[in-house]
A tleap script that builds the chain and sets N, CA, C and O, in Angstrom:
source leaprc.protein.ff14SB
mol = sequence {
  NMET ALA GLN GLN SER LEU ILE TYR SER PHE
  VAL ALA ARG GLY THR VAL ILE LEU VAL ASP
  PHE THR ASP PHE LYS GLY ASN PHE THR SER
  ILE ALA ALA GLN CYS LEU GLN LYS LEU PRO
  SER SER ASN ASN LYS VAL ILE TYR ASN CYS
  ASP GLY HIE THR PHE ASN TYR LEU VAL GLU
  ASN GLY PHE THR TYR CYS VAL VAL ALA VAL
  ASP SER ALA GLY ARG GLU ILE PRO MET ALA
  PHE LEU GLU ARG VAL LYS GLU ASP PHE ASN
  ARG ARG TYR GLY GLY GLY LYS ALA ALA THR
  ALA GLN PRO ASN SER LEU ASN LYS GLU PHE
  GLY SER LYS LEU LYS GLU HIE MET GLN TYR
  CYS MET ASP HIE PRO ASP GLU ILE SER LYS
  LEU ALA LYS VAL LYS ALA GLN VAL SER GLU
  CLEU
}
set mol.1.N position { -5.904 133.792 -29.251 }
set mol.1.CA position { -5.412 133.504 -30.481 }
set mol.1.C position { -4.549 132.254 -30.171 }
set mol.1.O position { -4.042 132.038 -29.070 }
set mol.2.N position { -4.437 131.448 -31.264 }
set mol.2.CA position { -3.705 130.261 -31.153 }
set mol.2.C position { -2.054 130.750 -31.473 }
set mol.2.O position { -1.716 131.597 -32.300 }
set mol.3.N position { -1.336 130.122 -30.755 }
set mol.3.CA position { 0.288 130.474 -30.802 }
set mol.3.C position { 0.536 130.231 -32.293 }
set mol.3.O position { 1.199 131.129 -32.811 }
set mol.4.N position { 0.169 129.242 -33.106 }
set mol.4.CA position { 0.719 129.114 -34.201 }
set mol.4.C position { -0.203 129.839 -35.274 }
set mol.4.O position { -0.276 129.335 -36.395 }
set mol.5.N position { -0.805 130.824 -35.026 }
set mol.5.CA position { -1.636 131.572 -36.165 }
set mol.5.C position { -0.897 131.839 -37.299 }
set mol.5.O position { -1.433 131.700 -38.398 }
set mol.6.N position { 0.657 132.330 -37.170 }
set mol.6.CA position { 1.334 132.720 -38.403 }
set mol.6.C position { 2.074 131.207 -38.645 }
set mol.6.O position { 2.777 130.703 -37.769 }
set mol.7.N position { 1.860 130.667 -39.730 }
set mol.7.CA position { 2.721 129.446 -39.959 }
set mol.7.C position { 3.732 129.260 -41.073 }
set mol.7.O position { 4.376 128.213 -41.126 }
set mol.8.N position { 3.907 130.244 -41.983 }
set mol.8.CA position { 4.854 130.290 -42.971 }
set mol.8.C position { 5.072 131.653 -43.480 }
set mol.8.O position { 4.182 132.502 -43.521 }
set mol.9.N position { 6.160 131.815 -43.826 }
set mol.9.CA position { 6.500 133.229 -44.431 }
set mol.9.C position { 7.615 133.247 -45.302 }
set mol.9.O position { 8.507 132.420 -45.115 }
set mol.10.N position { 7.709 134.144 -46.317 }
set mol.10.CA position { 8.794 134.152 -47.273 }
set mol.10.C position { 9.019 135.605 -47.723 }
set mol.10.O position { 8.203 136.500 -47.502 }
set mol.11.N position { 10.252 135.784 -48.407 }
set mol.11.CA position { 10.423 137.037 -49.008 }
set mol.11.C position { 10.941 136.752 -50.370 }
set mol.11.O position { 11.965 136.076 -50.472 }
set mol.12.N position { 10.329 137.205 -51.439 }
set mol.12.CA position { 10.827 136.900 -52.701 }
set mol.12.C position { 11.282 138.259 -53.387 }
set mol.12.O position { 11.149 139.376 -52.887 }
set mol.13.N position { 11.808 137.982 -54.547 }
set mol.13.CA position { 12.266 139.221 -55.495 }
set mol.13.C position { 11.823 138.500 -56.938 }
set mol.13.O position { 12.308 137.510 -57.486 }
set mol.14.N position { 10.741 139.350 -57.339 }
set mol.14.CA position { 9.917 138.672 -58.331 }
set mol.14.C position { 9.267 137.401 -58.110 }
set mol.14.O position { 8.396 137.460 -57.242 }
set mol.15.N position { 9.432 136.293 -58.630 }
set mol.15.CA position { 9.053 135.013 -58.239 }
set mol.15.C position { 10.065 134.139 -57.731 }
set mol.15.O position { 9.898 132.921 -57.775 }
set mol.16.N position { 11.191 134.698 -57.209 }
set mol.16.CA position { 12.330 133.874 -56.661 }
set mol.16.C position { 12.330 133.940 -55.157 }
set mol.16.O position { 12.663 135.023 -54.677 }
set mol.17.N position { 12.060 133.105 -54.450 }
set mol.17.CA position { 11.977 133.163 -53.008 }
set mol.17.C position { 13.304 133.273 -52.396 }
set mol.17.O position { 14.085 132.338 -52.572 }
set mol.18.N position { 13.678 134.310 -51.684 }
set mol.18.CA position { 15.116 134.391 -51.296 }
set mol.18.C position { 15.326 133.923 -49.842 }
set mol.18.O position { 16.446 133.624 -49.428 }
set mol.19.N position { 14.195 133.866 -49.063 }
set mol.19.CA position { 14.330 133.341 -47.675 }
set mol.19.C position { 12.934 132.881 -47.426 }
set mol.19.O position { 12.009 133.478 -47.977 }
set mol.20.N position { 12.727 131.947 -46.704 }
set mol.20.CA position { 11.433 131.476 -46.065 }
set mol.20.C position { 11.621 130.490 -44.671 }
set mol.20.O position { 12.631 129.822 -44.450 }
set mol.21.N position { 10.534 130.550 -43.873 }
set mol.21.CA position { 10.572 130.109 -42.695 }
set mol.21.C position { 9.200 129.418 -42.452 }
set mol.21.O position { 8.130 129.952 -42.749 }
set mol.22.N position { 9.325 128.124 -41.860 }
set mol.22.CA position { 8.092 127.489 -41.033 }
set mol.22.C position { 8.638 126.467 -40.082 }
set mol.22.O position { 9.729 125.940 -40.300 }
set mol.23.N position { 7.861 126.151 -38.960 }
set mol.23.CA position { 8.085 125.218 -38.092 }
set mol.23.C position { 7.076 124.038 -38.392 }
set mol.23.O position { 7.030 123.083 -37.617 }
set mol.24.N position { 6.278 124.097 -39.494 }
set mol.24.CA position { 5.331 123.059 -39.828 }
set mol.24.C position { 5.453 122.431 -40.968 }
set mol.24.O position { 6.287 122.872 -41.759 }
set mol.25.N position { 4.674 121.277 -41.330 }
set mol.25.CA position { 4.557 120.522 -42.487 }
set mol.25.C position { 3.475 120.825 -43.111 }
set mol.25.O position { 2.506 121.202 -42.451 }
set mol.26.N position { 3.404 120.737 -44.407 }
set mol.26.CA position { 1.977 120.976 -45.112 }
set mol.26.C position { 2.058 121.402 -46.491 }
set mol.26.O position { 3.127 121.902 -46.843 }
set mol.27.N position { 1.144 121.298 -47.318 }
set mol.27.CA position { 1.119 121.706 -48.754 }
set mol.27.C position { 1.166 123.396 -48.925 }
set mol.27.O position { 1.398 123.930 -50.010 }
set mol.28.N position { 0.934 124.074 -47.793 }
set mol.28.CA position { 0.990 125.532 -47.808 }
set mol.28.C position { 2.124 126.229 -48.595 }
set mol.28.O position { 1.969 127.239 -49.282 }
set mol.29.N position { 3.421 125.484 -48.385 }
set mol.29.CA position { 4.591 126.255 -48.839 }
set mol.29.C position { 4.372 126.218 -50.367 }
set mol.29.O position { 4.750 127.146 -51.082 }
set mol.30.N position { 3.661 124.962 -50.918 }
set mol.30.CA position { 3.828 124.830 -52.316 }
set mol.30.C position { 2.568 125.758 -52.724 }
set mol.30.O position { 2.767 126.423 -53.741 }
set mol.31.N position { 1.529 125.891 -52.216 }
set mol.31.CA position { 0.443 126.739 -52.601 }
set mol.31.C position { 0.833 128.153 -52.523 }
set mol.31.O position { 0.526 128.941 -53.417 }
set mol.32.N position { 1.582 128.542 -51.351 }
set mol.32.CA position { 2.053 129.938 -51.383 }
set mol.32.C position { 2.879 130.168 -52.649 }
set mol.32.O position { 2.713 131.200 -53.299 }
set mol.33.N position { 3.708 129.296 -52.993 }
set mol.33.CA position { 4.744 129.604 -54.193 }
set mol.33.C position { 3.887 129.774 -55.432 }
set mol.33.O position { 4.116 130.662 -56.253 }
set mol.34.N position { 2.793 128.813 -55.561 }
set mol.34.CA position { 2.064 128.737 -56.787 }
set mol.34.C position { 1.227 130.180 -56.847 }
set mol.34.O position { 1.040 130.748 -57.923 }
set mol.35.N position { 0.843 130.605 -55.837 }
set mol.35.CA position { 0.092 132.022 -55.752 }
set mol.35.C position { 0.996 133.071 -56.118 }
set mol.35.O position { 0.637 133.932 -56.921 }
set mol.36.N position { 2.166 133.075 -55.588 }
set mol.36.CA position { 3.301 134.109 -55.863 }
set mol.36.C position { 3.442 134.139 -57.497 }
set mol.36.O position { 3.576 135.271 -57.963 }
set mol.37.N position { 3.431 133.173 -58.328 }
set mol.37.CA position { 3.480 133.082 -59.815 }
set mol.37.C position { 2.430 133.924 -60.233 }
set mol.37.O position { 2.689 134.649 -61.194 }
set mol.38.N position { 1.159 134.007 -59.670 }
set mol.38.CA position { 0.185 134.509 -60.200 }
set mol.38.C position { -0.151 136.129 -59.768 }
set mol.38.O position { -1.037 136.766 -60.336 }
set mol.39.N position { 0.586 136.623 -58.812 }
set mol.39.CA position { 0.603 137.983 -58.266 }
set mol.39.C position { 0.812 138.827 -59.369 }
set mol.39.O position { 1.601 138.493 -60.253 }
set mol.40.N position { 0.067 140.092 -59.423 }
set mol.40.CA position { 0.470 141.186 -60.284 }
set mol.40.C position { 1.661 141.723 -59.786 }
set mol.40.O position { 1.869 141.590 -58.580 }
set mol.41.N position { 2.599 142.386 -60.577 }
set mol.41.CA position { 3.772 142.705 -60.271 }
set mol.41.C position { 3.799 144.201 -59.627 }
set mol.41.O position { 4.738 144.653 -58.971 }
set mol.42.N position { 2.719 144.808 -59.905 }
set mol.42.CA position { 2.537 146.212 -59.235 }
set mol.42.C position { 2.307 146.184 -57.822 }
set mol.42.O position { 1.801 145.193 -57.296 }
set mol.43.N position { 2.659 147.255 -57.131 }
set mol.43.CA position { 2.659 147.510 -55.590 }
set mol.43.C position { 1.219 147.255 -55.343 }
set mol.43.O position { 0.289 147.833 -55.907 }
set mol.44.N position { 1.122 146.207 -54.324 }
set mol.44.CA position { -0.273 145.974 -53.893 }
set mol.44.C position { -0.405 144.986 -52.526 }
set mol.44.O position { 0.539 144.345 -52.064 }
set mol.45.N position { -1.673 144.998 -52.019 }
set mol.45.CA position { -1.769 143.806 -51.047 }
set mol.45.C position { -2.803 142.916 -51.694 }
set mol.45.O position { -3.798 143.361 -52.267 }
set mol.46.N position { -2.488 141.511 -51.560 }
set mol.46.CA position { -3.470 140.598 -52.161 }
set mol.46.C position { -3.603 139.568 -50.915 }
set mol.46.O position { -2.624 139.388 -50.191 }
set mol.47.N position { -4.821 138.899 -50.676 }
set mol.47.CA position { -5.019 137.919 -49.647 }
set mol.47.C position { -5.916 136.878 -50.461 }
set mol.47.O position { -6.973 137.171 -51.021 }
set mol.48.N position { -5.312 135.595 -50.436 }
set mol.48.CA position { -6.225 134.426 -50.891 }
set mol.48.C position { -6.586 133.545 -49.746 }
set mol.48.O position { -5.792 133.348 -48.826 }
set mol.49.N position { -7.881 132.965 -49.793 }
set mol.49.CA position { -8.330 132.126 -48.775 }
set mol.49.C position { -8.128 130.725 -49.407 }
set mol.49.O position { -8.326 130.588 -50.614 }
set mol.50.N position { -7.731 129.655 -48.616 }
set mol.50.CA position { -7.722 128.160 -48.978 }
set mol.50.C position { -7.490 127.314 -47.930 }
set mol.50.O position { -6.444 127.436 -47.294 }
set mol.51.N position { -8.368 126.398 -47.619 }
set mol.51.CA position { -8.460 125.321 -46.644 }
set mol.51.C position { -8.095 125.881 -45.196 }
set mol.51.O position { -7.219 125.422 -44.463 }
set mol.52.N position { -8.808 126.798 -44.965 }
set mol.52.CA position { -8.908 127.374 -43.672 }
set mol.52.C position { -7.639 128.127 -43.257 }
set mol.52.O position { -7.379 128.285 -42.064 }
set mol.53.N position { -6.740 128.657 -44.366 }
set mol.53.CA position { -5.749 129.529 -44.234 }
set mol.53.C position { -5.910 130.711 -45.018 }
set mol.53.O position { -6.686 130.704 -45.974 }
set mol.54.N position { -5.195 131.817 -44.681 }
set mol.54.CA position { -4.979 133.071 -45.517 }
set mol.54.C position { -3.583 133.143 -46.124 }
set mol.54.O position { -2.586 132.954 -45.427 }
set mol.55.N position { -3.522 133.388 -47.290 }
set mol.55.CA position { -2.228 133.524 -47.971 }
set mol.55.C position { -2.143 135.057 -48.272 }
set mol.55.O position { -2.751 135.598 -49.196 }
set mol.56.N position { -1.291 135.715 -47.358 }
set mol.56.CA position { -1.378 137.190 -47.372 }
set mol.56.C position { 0.011 137.656 -47.973 }
set mol.56.O position { 1.101 137.347 -47.492 }
set mol.57.N position { -0.188 138.459 -49.112 }
set mol.57.CA position { 1.014 139.046 -49.761 }
set mol.57.C position { 0.944 140.560 -49.779 }
set mol.57.O position { -0.134 141.153 -49.837 }
set mol.58.N position { 2.210 141.217 -49.726 }
set mol.58.CA position { 2.506 142.282 -49.697 }
set mol.58.C position { 3.477 142.678 -50.819 }
set mol.58.O position { 4.666 142.404 -50.656 }
set mol.59.N position { 3.099 143.275 -51.902 }
set mol.59.CA position { 4.147 143.331 -53.131 }
set mol.59.C position { 4.453 145.062 -53.223 }
set mol.59.O position { 3.664 145.999 -53.346 }
set mol.60.N position { 5.802 145.031 -53.117 }
set mol.60.CA position { 6.413 146.482 -53.080 }
set mol.60.C position { 7.797 146.471 -53.706 }
set mol.60.O position { 8.701 145.669 -53.469 }
set mol.61.N position { 7.807 147.517 -54.561 }
set mol.61.CA position { 9.209 147.568 -55.395 }
set mol.61.C position { 10.007 146.259 -55.899 }
set mol.61.O position { 11.229 146.116 -55.883 }
set mol.62.N position { 9.101 145.395 -56.322 }
set mol.62.CA position { 9.714 144.145 -57.054 }
set mol.62.C position { 10.066 143.092 -55.872 }
set mol.62.O position { 10.807 142.124 -56.043 }
set mol.63.N position { 9.484 143.393 -54.753 }
set mol.63.CA position { 9.721 142.170 -53.738 }
set mol.63.C position { 8.271 141.933 -53.342 }
set mol.63.O position { 7.347 142.729 -53.513 }
set mol.64.N position { 8.199 140.683 -52.766 }
set mol.64.CA position { 6.939 140.083 -52.294 }
set mol.64.C position { 7.236 139.516 -50.804 }
set mol.64.O position { 8.127 138.697 -50.580 }
set mol.65.N position { 6.411 140.031 -49.858 }
set mol.65.CA position { 6.362 139.420 -48.697 }
set mol.65.C position { 5.133 138.778 -48.219 }
set mol.65.O position { 4.057 139.374 -48.164 }
set mol.66.N position { 5.320 137.451 -47.843 }
set mol.66.CA position { 4.223 136.726 -47.679 }
set mol.66.C position { 4.162 135.933 -46.370 }
set mol.66.O position { 5.191 135.473 -45.874 }
set mol.67.N position { 2.948 135.771 -45.806 }
set mol.67.CA position { 2.689 135.092 -44.698 }
set mol.67.C position { 1.585 134.244 -44.753 }
set mol.67.O position { 0.537 134.791 -45.098 }
set mol.68.N position { 1.535 132.876 -44.467 }
set mol.68.CA position { 0.530 132.117 -44.434 }
set mol.68.C position { -0.013 132.067 -42.858 }
set mol.68.O position { 0.677 131.860 -41.859 }
set mol.69.N position { -1.306 132.293 -42.915 }
set mol.69.CA position { -2.037 132.228 -41.337 }
set mol.69.C position { -3.242 131.510 -41.339 }
set mol.69.O position { -3.952 131.399 -42.339 }
set mol.70.N position { -3.505 130.992 -40.181 }
set mol.70.CA position { -4.771 130.282 -39.783 }
set mol.70.C position { -5.907 131.496 -40.004 }
set mol.70.O position { -5.705 132.661 -39.662 }
set mol.71.N position { -6.941 131.091 -40.538 }
set mol.71.CA position { -8.196 132.067 -40.743 }
set mol.71.C position { -8.619 132.804 -39.377 }
set mol.71.O position { -9.130 133.924 -39.356 }
set mol.72.N position { -8.353 132.072 -38.305 }
set mol.72.CA position { -8.722 132.975 -37.016 }
set mol.72.C position { -7.774 133.951 -36.712 }
set mol.72.O position { -8.022 134.748 -35.808 }
set mol.73.N position { -6.545 134.019 -37.437 }
set mol.73.CA position { -5.660 135.219 -37.293 }
set mol.73.C position { -6.389 136.565 -37.538 }
set mol.73.O position { -6.177 137.604 -36.913 }
set mol.74.N position { -7.225 136.398 -38.481 }
set mol.74.CA position { -7.809 137.845 -38.906 }
set mol.74.C position { -6.899 138.416 -39.881 }
set mol.74.O position { -5.934 137.739 -40.237 }
set mol.75.N position { -7.098 139.661 -40.393 }
set mol.75.CA position { -6.388 140.299 -41.359 }
set mol.75.C position { -5.204 141.245 -40.683 }
set mol.75.O position { -4.144 141.442 -41.279 }
set mol.76.N position { -5.470 141.768 -39.476 }
set mol.76.CA position { -4.630 142.882 -39.124 }
set mol.76.C position { -3.113 142.397 -38.701 }
set mol.76.O position { -2.087 143.033 -38.942 }
set mol.77.N position { -3.187 141.254 -38.085 }
set mol.77.CA position { -1.889 140.645 -37.618 }
set mol.77.C position { -0.937 140.225 -38.729 }
set mol.77.O position { 0.282 140.394 -38.692 }
set mol.78.N position { -1.678 139.613 -39.806 }
set mol.78.CA position { -0.738 139.113 -40.943 }
set mol.78.C position { -0.028 140.368 -41.639 }
set mol.78.O position { 1.161 140.487 -41.932 }
set mol.79.N position { -1.116 141.302 -41.829 }
set mol.79.CA position { -0.728 142.422 -42.618 }
set mol.79.C position { 0.427 143.300 -41.861 }
set mol.79.O position { 1.378 143.801 -42.462 }
set mol.80.N position { 0.224 143.401 -40.581 }
set mol.80.CA position { 1.120 144.097 -39.768 }
set mol.80.C position { 2.751 143.278 -39.673 }
set mol.80.O position { 3.871 143.790 -39.651 }
set mol.81.N position { 2.395 142.041 -39.636 }
set mol.81.CA position { 3.549 141.202 -39.710 }
set mol.81.C position { 4.375 141.619 -41.038 }
set mol.81.O position { 5.579 141.872 -41.030 }
set mol.82.N position { 3.661 141.646 -42.015 }
set mol.82.CA position { 4.267 141.880 -43.433 }
set mol.82.C position { 4.870 143.170 -43.478 }
set mol.82.O position { 5.914 143.326 -44.110 }
set mol.83.N position { 4.372 144.025 -42.928 }
set mol.83.CA position { 4.970 145.484 -42.740 }
set mol.83.C position { 6.210 145.493 -42.059 }
set mol.83.O position { 7.102 146.162 -42.581 }
set mol.84.N position { 6.503 144.788 -40.818 }
set mol.84.CA position { 7.488 144.670 -39.900 }
set mol.84.C position { 8.663 143.920 -40.756 }
set mol.84.O position { 9.863 144.191 -40.733 }
set mol.85.N position { 8.017 142.928 -41.500 }
set mol.85.CA position { 9.104 142.182 -42.221 }
set mol.85.C position { 9.698 143.124 -43.201 }
set mol.85.O position { 10.921 143.263 -43.230 }
set mol.86.N position { 8.880 143.818 -44.051 }
set mol.86.CA position { 9.370 144.599 -45.106 }
set mol.86.C position { 10.300 145.798 -44.673 }
set mol.86.O position { 11.220 146.170 -45.403 }
set mol.87.N position { 10.061 146.312 -43.616 }
set mol.87.CA position { 10.899 147.406 -42.883 }
set mol.87.C position { 12.318 146.691 -42.721 }
set mol.87.O position { 13.333 147.048 -43.319 }
set mol.88.N position { 12.241 145.691 -41.876 }
set mol.88.CA position { 13.354 144.956 -41.604 }
set mol.88.C position { 14.377 144.497 -42.688 }
set mol.88.O position { 15.572 144.787 -42.755 }
set mol.89.N position { 13.620 143.702 -43.538 }
set mol.89.CA position { 14.273 143.313 -44.716 }
set mol.89.C position { 15.156 144.526 -45.670 }
set mol.89.O position { 16.284 144.446 -46.156 }
set mol.90.N position { 14.215 145.582 -45.711 }
set mol.90.CA position { 14.689 146.755 -46.550 }
set mol.90.C position { 15.905 147.416 -45.770 }
set mol.90.O position { 16.939 147.745 -46.351 }
set mol.91.N position { 15.715 147.573 -44.505 }
set mol.91.CA position { 16.807 148.043 -43.634 }
set mol.91.C position { 18.099 147.327 -43.943 }
set mol.91.O position { 19.148 147.919 -44.194 }
set mol.92.N position { 17.941 145.873 -43.906 }
set mol.92.CA position { 19.211 145.061 -44.025 }
set mol.92.C position { 19.610 145.076 -45.447 }
set mol.92.O position { 20.806 145.293 -45.641 }
set mol.93.N position { 18.835 144.884 -46.519 }
set mol.93.CA position { 19.329 144.423 -47.829 }
set mol.93.C position { 18.868 145.612 -48.842 }
set mol.93.O position { 19.355 145.562 -49.971 }
set mol.94.N position { 18.147 146.469 -48.599 }
set mol.94.CA position { 17.668 147.479 -49.427 }
set mol.94.C position { 18.698 147.928 -50.555 }
set mol.94.O position { 19.754 148.369 -50.100 }
set mol.95.N position { 18.599 147.901 -51.792 }
set mol.95.CA position { 19.373 148.266 -52.696 }
set mol.95.C position { 20.801 147.613 -52.771 }
set mol.95.O position { 21.697 148.040 -53.499 }
set mol.96.N position { 20.893 146.710 -52.074 }
set mol.96.CA position { 22.126 145.869 -52.156 }
set mol.96.C position { 21.932 144.458 -52.670 }
set mol.96.O position { 21.614 144.182 -53.827 }
set mol.97.N position { 22.195 143.442 -51.523 }
set mol.97.CA position { 22.419 142.148 -51.637 }
set mol.97.C position { 21.055 141.520 -52.188 }
set mol.97.O position { 21.087 140.548 -52.943 }
set mol.98.N position { 19.877 142.101 -51.792 }
set mol.98.CA position { 18.647 141.453 -52.165 }
set mol.98.C position { 18.219 141.442 -53.566 }
set mol.98.O position { 17.301 140.744 -53.995 }
set mol.99.N position { 19.043 142.378 -54.365 }
set mol.99.CA position { 18.859 142.675 -55.777 }
set mol.99.C position { 19.491 141.547 -56.685 }
set mol.99.O position { 19.140 141.345 -57.847 }
set mol.100.N position { 20.478 140.830 -56.007 }
set mol.100.CA position { 21.254 139.695 -56.686 }
set mol.100.C position { 21.296 138.442 -56.114 }
set mol.100.O position { 21.921 137.515 -56.627 }
set mol.101.N position { 20.535 138.328 -54.857 }
set mol.101.CA position { 20.695 137.005 -54.087 }
set mol.101.C position { 19.968 136.073 -54.733 }
set mol.101.O position { 18.893 136.291 -55.291 }
set mol.102.N position { 20.727 134.671 -54.649 }
set mol.102.CA position { 20.211 133.547 -55.330 }
set mol.102.C position { 18.939 132.949 -54.347 }
set mol.102.O position { 18.768 133.262 -53.168 }
set mol.103.N position { 18.134 132.050 -55.107 }
set mol.103.CA position { 17.214 131.581 -54.270 }
set mol.103.C position { 17.399 131.053 -53.057 }
set mol.103.O position { 18.358 130.281 -53.025 }
set mol.104.N position { 16.776 131.203 -51.954 }
set mol.104.CA position { 16.964 130.760 -50.637 }
set mol.104.C position { 18.380 130.940 -50.071 }
set mol.104.O position { 18.811 130.265 -49.136 }
set mol.105.N position { 19.051 131.874 -50.686 }
set mol.105.CA position { 20.406 132.214 -50.117 }
set mol.105.C position { 20.393 132.977 -48.937 }
set mol.105.O position { 21.415 133.060 -48.255 }
set mol.106.N position { 19.203 133.624 -48.576 }
set mol.106.CA position { 19.098 134.525 -47.225 }
set mol.106.C position { 18.560 133.827 -46.047 }
set mol.106.O position { 18.285 134.386 -44.986 }
set mol.107.N position { 18.410 132.410 -46.329 }
set mol.107.CA position { 17.804 131.733 -45.120 }
set mol.107.C position { 18.594 131.873 -44.016 }
set mol.107.O position { 18.040 132.285 -42.997 }
set mol.108.N position { 19.871 131.601 -43.980 }
set mol.108.CA position { 20.740 131.506 -43.014 }
set mol.108.C position { 20.814 132.835 -42.053 }
set mol.108.O position { 20.741 132.851 -40.824 }
set mol.109.N position { 20.977 133.934 -42.937 }
set mol.109.CA position { 20.759 135.189 -42.433 }
set mol.109.C position { 19.498 135.622 -41.756 }
set mol.109.O position { 19.462 135.970 -40.576 }
set mol.110.N position { 18.329 135.578 -42.660 }
set mol.110.CA position { 17.196 136.105 -42.292 }
set mol.110.C position { 16.004 135.168 -42.027 }
set mol.110.O position { 14.870 135.528 -41.709 }
set mol.111.N position { 16.397 134.034 -42.191 }
set mol.111.CA position { 15.226 132.864 -41.644 }
set mol.111.C position { 14.838 133.096 -40.229 }
set mol.111.O position { 13.670 133.189 -39.852 }
set mol.112.N position { 15.859 133.180 -39.487 }
set mol.112.CA position { 15.582 133.409 -37.861 }
set mol.112.C position { 15.093 134.655 -37.720 }
set mol.112.O position { 14.417 134.730 -36.694 }
set mol.113.N position { 15.167 135.915 -38.470 }
set mol.113.CA position { 14.316 136.961 -38.288 }
set mol.113.C position { 12.892 137.055 -38.598 }
set mol.113.O position { 12.115 137.777 -37.973 }
set mol.114.N position { 12.494 136.119 -39.825 }
set mol.114.CA position { 11.147 135.909 -40.070 }
set mol.114.C position { 10.537 135.172 -38.871 }
set mol.114.O position { 9.420 135.556 -38.523 }
set mol.115.N position { 11.095 134.192 -38.206 }
set mol.115.CA position { 10.687 133.373 -36.881 }
set mol.115.C position { 10.476 134.401 -35.871 }
set mol.115.O position { 9.348 134.541 -35.398 }
set mol.116.N position { 11.415 135.111 -35.504 }
set mol.116.CA position { 11.352 136.219 -34.515 }
set mol.116.C position { 10.051 137.207 -34.680 }
set mol.116.O position { 9.290 137.447 -33.743 }
set mol.117.N position { 9.921 137.676 -35.830 }
set mol.117.CA position { 8.713 138.441 -36.309 }
set mol.117.C position { 7.483 137.805 -36.087 }
set mol.117.O position { 6.525 138.342 -35.531 }
set mol.118.N position { 7.511 136.626 -36.533 }
set mol.118.CA position { 6.117 135.682 -36.408 }
set mol.118.C position { 5.967 135.542 -35.000 }
set mol.118.O position { 4.816 135.782 -34.635 }
set mol.119.N position { 6.764 135.230 -34.082 }
set mol.119.CA position { 6.737 134.930 -32.776 }
set mol.119.C position { 6.332 136.305 -31.984 }
set mol.119.O position { 5.450 136.195 -31.132 }
set mol.120.N position { 6.822 137.385 -32.170 }
set mol.120.CA position { 6.521 138.899 -31.849 }
set mol.120.C position { 5.203 138.922 -32.059 }
set mol.120.O position { 4.480 138.964 -31.063 }
set mol.121.N position { 4.687 138.902 -33.197 }
set mol.121.CA position { 3.429 139.305 -33.744 }
set mol.121.C position { 2.368 138.331 -33.001 }
set mol.121.O position { 1.261 138.758 -32.673 }
set mol.122.N position { 2.789 136.942 -32.746 }
set mol.122.CA position { 1.720 136.100 -32.164 }
set mol.122.C position { 1.687 136.485 -30.554 }
set mol.122.O position { 0.609 136.497 -29.960 }
set mol.123.N position { 2.869 136.784 -29.915 }
set mol.123.CA position { 2.871 137.033 -28.558 }
set mol.123.C position { 2.376 138.425 -28.300 }
set mol.123.O position { 2.169 138.736 -27.127 }
set mol.124.N position { 2.188 139.191 -29.131 }
set mol.124.CA position { 1.556 140.710 -28.708 }
set mol.124.C position { 0.471 141.069 -29.768 }
set mol.124.O position { 0.599 142.140 -30.361 }
set mol.125.N position { -0.516 140.312 -30.035 }
set mol.125.CA position { -1.523 140.597 -30.768 }
set mol.125.C position { -2.084 142.013 -30.621 }
set mol.125.O position { -2.206 142.763 -31.589 }
set mol.126.N position { -2.396 142.326 -29.459 }
set mol.126.CA position { -3.047 143.682 -28.815 }
set mol.126.C position { -2.136 144.793 -29.364 }
set mol.126.O position { -2.623 145.676 -30.071 }
set mol.127.N position { -0.833 144.773 -29.059 }
set mol.127.CA position { 0.071 145.845 -29.523 }
set mol.127.C position { 0.001 145.982 -31.081 }
set mol.127.O position { -0.017 147.086 -31.624 }
set mol.128.N position { -0.038 144.802 -31.769 }
set mol.128.CA position { 0.172 144.708 -33.174 }
set mol.128.C position { -1.283 145.497 -33.867 }
set mol.128.O position { -1.287 146.311 -34.790 }
set mol.129.N position { -2.380 145.007 -33.160 }
set mol.129.CA position { -3.632 145.613 -33.553 }
set mol.129.C position { -3.752 147.136 -33.479 }
set mol.129.O position { -4.225 147.796 -34.404 }
set mol.130.N position { -3.284 147.686 -32.287 }
set mol.130.CA position { -3.175 149.079 -32.120 }
set mol.130.C position { -2.344 149.607 -33.037 }
set mol.130.O position { -2.816 150.511 -33.728 }
set mol.131.N position { -1.210 149.274 -33.227 }
set mol.131.CA position { -0.422 149.827 -34.203 }
set mol.131.C position { -0.845 149.832 -35.774 }
set mol.131.O position { -0.557 150.759 -36.530 }
set mol.132.N position { -1.482 148.810 -36.116 }
set mol.132.CA position { -2.114 148.721 -37.323 }
set mol.132.C position { -3.227 149.722 -37.394 }
set mol.132.O position { -3.273 150.482 -38.362 }
set mol.133.N position { -4.042 149.775 -36.534 }
set mol.133.CA position { -4.905 150.983 -36.368 }
set mol.133.C position { -4.366 152.477 -36.614 }
set mol.133.O position { -4.950 153.306 -37.312 }
set mol.134.N position { -3.087 152.699 -35.889 }
set mol.134.CA position { -2.772 153.915 -35.866 }
set mol.134.C position { -2.159 154.129 -37.336 }
set mol.134.O position { -2.326 155.212 -37.897 }
set mol.135.N position { -1.493 153.156 -37.917 }
set mol.135.CA position { -0.962 153.371 -39.361 }
set mol.135.C position { -1.904 153.580 -40.355 }
set mol.135.O position { -1.617 154.283 -41.325 }
set mol.136.N position { -3.257 152.934 -40.212 }
set mol.136.CA position { -4.300 153.106 -40.964 }
set mol.136.C position { -4.736 154.452 -40.852 }
set mol.136.O position { -4.963 155.029 -41.916 }
set mol.137.N position { -4.915 155.132 -39.700 }
set mol.137.CA position { -5.336 156.282 -39.524 }
set mol.137.C position { -4.392 157.293 -40.043 }
set mol.137.O position { -4.843 158.288 -40.610 }
set mol.138.N position { -3.158 157.128 -39.902 }
set mol.138.CA position { -2.162 158.090 -40.499 }
set mol.138.C position { -2.168 158.086 -42.003 }
set mol.138.O position { -2.053 159.154 -42.604 }
set mol.139.N position { -2.300 156.893 -42.673 }
set mol.139.CA position { -2.412 156.784 -44.168 }
set mol.139.C position { -3.770 157.271 -44.524 }
set mol.139.O position { -4.006 157.407 -45.725 }
set mol.140.N position { -4.640 157.537 -43.714 }
set mol.140.CA position { -5.883 158.259 -44.381 }
set mol.140.C position { -5.784 159.763 -44.310 }
set mol.140.O position { -6.407 160.530 -45.044 }
set mol.141.N position { -4.995 160.090 -43.419 }
set mol.141.CA position { -4.744 161.753 -43.527 }
set mol.141.C position { -3.969 162.182 -44.533 }
set mol.141.O position { -3.744 163.384 -44.670 }
savepdb mol mol.pdb
quit
């Protein structure tokens, strides 16, 4: 798997992006933001395909977690990444700061965490895939 399989990520409250991170330049940031405007507000997972990239969204309790990945990354790694970010974000900000944060105001605090999670998921794809399979099996039970 290519090292840069996950290229952009953000966390939003409604349609307000609170924190985002990328090491790359491209129009994927504006496409991801446009897609965010069109997402249903109910809890769900949505994947859009565009220009050889997947735009993966996890919507839960008024917050949207997004990662843009190259098509070759598949589905498991991006979704596992979103679950990791959601858990970390909720642990840090759940019920507090995230409810009132201004646009991009969490970049300093949490942007580096998005980068760390992206790097971890790209560096450990086998472990992430196994974890995703186990979680899927547990949710079936």
